[in-house]
C-alpha positions in Angstrom: -69.3 -78.0 -11.2 -66.1 -76.1 -10.2 -63.9 -78.2 -12.5 -65.9 -77.3 -15.7 -65.7 -73.6 -14.5 -61.8 -74.0 -14.2 -61.3 -75.7 -17.5 -63.5 -72.9 -19.2 -61.5 -70.2 -17.4 -58.4 -71.8 -18.6 -59.7 -71.8 -22.1 -60.7 -68.0 -21.6 -57.1 -67.1 -20.3 -55.5 -69.0 -23.1 -57.3 -67.4 -25.7 -57.3 -63.8 -24.1 -53.4 -64.1 -23.7 -51.7 -66.5 -26.1 -54.2 -66.6 -29.1 -54.5 -62.7 -28.7 -50.7 -62.4 -29.0 -50.0 -65.3 -31.0 -46.5 -65.7 -32.1 -45.4 -62.5 -30.3 -43.6 -63.3 -27.2 -42.4 -59.7 -26.9 -46.2 -58.7 -26.6 -46.9 -61.1 -24.0 -43.7 -59.9 -21.8 -45.3 -56.5 -22.1 -48.7 -57.0 -21.4 -47.3 -59.2 -18.1 -45.3 -56.1 -17.2 -48.4 -53.6 -18.1 -50.5 -55.9 -16.0 -48.3 -56.0 -13.2 -48.5 -59.8 -13.1 -46.0 -61.3 -10.2 -43.2 -63.0 -11.8 -42.3 -66.5 -10.6 -38.9 -66.8 -9.8 -38.5 -69.7 -7.5 -36.1 -72.0 -9.3 -38.4 -75.3 -9.2 -41.4 -73.8 -10.2 -39.8 -71.8 -12.8 -38.3 -74.9 -14.5 -41.8 -76.5 -14.5 -43.4 -73.6 -16.3 -40.6 -72.6 -18.5 -38.3 -75.8 -18.9 -34.6 -76.3 -18.5 -33.4 -75.4 -22.1 -29.9 -73.7 -22.1 -29.9 -70.1 -23.3 -33.1 -69.2 -21.4 -35.5 -66.9 -22.9 -38.5 -68.1 -20.7 -40.5 -66.3 -18.2 -43.6 -67.1 -15.9 -46.0 -65.1 -14.2 -49.0 -65.7 -11.9 -52.5 -65.0 -13.0 -55.3 -63.4 -10.8 -57.7 -66.0 -10.2 -61.6 -65.4 -9.0 -61.9 -68.7 -7.2 -58.6 -69.1 -5.7 -57.3 -71.5 -8.0 -53.7 -71.1 -9.3 -53.0 -69.9 -13.1 -49.9 -69.5 -14.6 -48.8 -67.8 -17.9 -45.6 -68.7 -19.3 -43.2 -68.4 -22.2 -41.3 -71.6 -22.6 -37.4 -71.6 -22.9 -35.9 -71.9 -26.3 -39.1 -72.0 -28.4 -41.0 -68.9 -26.3 -44.1 -71.1 -26.9 -47.0 -69.5 -24.9 -48.5 -71.6 -22.1 -51.4 -71.4 -19.9 -51.1 -73.7 -16.9 -54.2 -74.7 -14.4 -54.1 -76.2 -11.1 -57.6 -77.8 -11.6 -60.0 -78.3 -14.4 -61.9 -81.0 -16.0 -60.0 -82.5 -18.7 -63.1 -83.5 -20.8 -64.3 -80.1 -20.9 -61.1 -78.6 -21.5 -60.4 -81.0 -24.4 -63.8 -80.1 -25.9 -63.0 -76.3 -25.6 -59.4 -76.9 -27.0 -60.8 -78.7 -30.2 -63.3 -76.3 -30.9 -60.8 -73.4 -30.6 -58.2 -75.0 -32.6 -61.0 -75.8 -35.6 -62.3 -72.2 -35.5 -58.8 -70.6 -35.7 -58.4 -72.3 -39.2 -58.8 -70.1 -42.0 -60.7 -71.3 -45.5 -57.2 -72.4 -47.0 -55.9 -73.9 -43.8 -55.2 -77.6 -42.9 -56.2 -78.7 -39.3 -54.2 -82.0 -38.2 -54.2 -84.1 -35.2 -50.5 -84.6 -34.8 -50.5 -86.3 -31.5 -53.4 -88.0 -29.6 -52.4 -90.1 -26.5 -54.2 -91.2 -23.3 -51.9 -93.0 -20.9 -51.6 -94.0 -17.2 -48.6 -92.3 -15.1 -47.8 -93.4 -11.6 -50.0 -90.6 -10.2 -53.1 -90.8 -12.5 -54.6 -90.8 -16.0 -53.0 -88.4 -18.7 -54.1 -87.0 -22.0 -51.7 -85.3 -24.5 -53.3 -84.0 -27.8 -51.4 -81.8 -30.1 -53.1 -80.3 -33.2 -51.7 -78.0 -35.9 -53.2 -75.4 -38.0 -51.0 -74.9 -41.3 -50.9 -73.0 -44.5 -49.8 -74.3 -47.9 -46.3 -73.1 -47.2 -46.2 -74.9 -44.1 -46.4 -72.2 -41.6 -49.0 -72.0 -39.0 -49.5 -72.9 -35.6 -49.1 -76.0 -33.2 -51.6 -76.4 -30.4 -50.9 -78.6 -27.4 -53.3 -79.9 -24.6 -52.0 -81.6 -21.6 -54.4 -82.8 -19.0 -54.5 -85.3 -16.0 -57.6 -86.6 -14.1 -56.4 -84.9 -11.3 -53.6 -82.2 -10.3 -50.0 -83.7 -10.7 -50.9 -86.8 -12.6 -49.5 -85.6 -16.2 -47.1 -83.1 -14.3 -44.8 -85.4 -12.4 -46.5 -84.6 -9.1 -46.6 -80.5 -9.5 -49.9 -79.1 -8.5 -51.1 -78.5 -12.3 -54.1 -80.4 -13.9 -54.2 -78.7 -17.1 -51.9 -76.9 -19.7 -52.8 -75.2 -23.2 -49.6 -74.3 -25.4 -49.4 -72.4 -28.6 -46.1 -72.5 -30.8 -45.6 -70.8 -34.1 -44.8 -73.0 -36.9 -42.2 -71.7 -39.2 -42.4 -72.6 -43.0 -39.1 -74.4 -42.6 -40.4 -76.7 -39.7 -43.2 -78.2 -41.9 -44.0 -81.5 -41.0 
């Protein structure tokens, strides 16, 4: 099934970019430049991928796709969280891969928590939001977020996006 393939590809791209360079936005920028990824500059698309937070530090790049589907890598404004966006992908497959990835990223002394777990209906379809964190005793760690719609645009206000996976570093002072 193409959607399963796209969900798996989203997961693979996310682990190869965001997970490999976790908490190091400067390395993501350098890699994107070295890989000659085309930057996204169109204002509406850029706002979708990086947000509108003042003091913009965000950036977004188009990723190559083996099957013609669109994939985007971005660093969000403000937090510089690393995000992988996919035009299409099966939400259930993506969630299964996402949960396994988060659990596998925890060390022996880490705590895995589900911080937010919601399913809801928007004007354009069914959506899913899952946020999980992996934290150490000092409160430091990482927050992972999966957003998915039952079809492109359902979660993302009509934008041609069906899945996103996000990773953000949690500093000890941000302990929940």
